[in-house]
VEXBA-468575 format. One record per residue (C-alpha): x, y, z; residue in three letters. Coordinates in steps of 0.001 Angstrom, whole numbers, plus 500000, padded with zeros to 6 digits. Layout:
<rs>
XYZALA...
</rs>
This chain:
<rs>
506373505438518071UNK504178504531515079UNK501940501116515654UNK503658498273513322UNK500318496692512166UNK500429495486509114UNK503404492908509275UNK501936490118510383UNK499862490527507491UNK502032491373504556UNK501856489123501643UNK505198487714499911UNK504018489338496736UNK501862492120496207UNK500530492175493416UNK499202495393491227UNK495433493747489829UNK494473492737494089UNK492917496193495253UNK491535495321497968UNK494726494591499541UNK496950497707498451UNK493585499461499650UNK494918498724503212UNK497867499838502569UNK497180503373501772UNK495366506310504323UNK492184508162503706UNK493284510879501472UNK494897507996498947UNK498445508248500078UNK500558505046500287UNK500854505179503945UNK504845504967505393UNK507363502060506303UNK506983502794509779UNK502885502166510049UNK503089499286507748UNK506586497881509797UNK507295496131506470UNK510943496062504945UNK512494498318502805UNK512443495822499830UNK508798495140500857UNK508072498867500771UNK509626499371497351UNK507562496704495801UNK504231497630497092UNK504798501316496120UNK505226500129492499UNK502324497759492518UNK500153501155493955UNK501189503359491717UNK500889500095488794UNK497412500103489809UNK496659503953490038UNK497713503908486593UNK495756501120484994UNK492453503258487609UNK492096499953489627UNK492997502690492635UNK492418506387493174UNK495013508781492934UNK493424511190495408UNK489800510346497371UNK487609512811498030UNK486888512656501842UNK
</rs>
């Protein structure tokens, strides 16, 4: 079973301009972490995905990383 590590630290609202917070929910390849790892509710996960995608389009977050 996956470790739910972010549930208690999740903000009430995911802001696309807050890149530091959003990077915590992305893996080393630039992918959005699944709900099983984040421990968020389905509604929060959708809000997170929307915020990350908006941040990517405004070049605040990477689409992929080169690690």
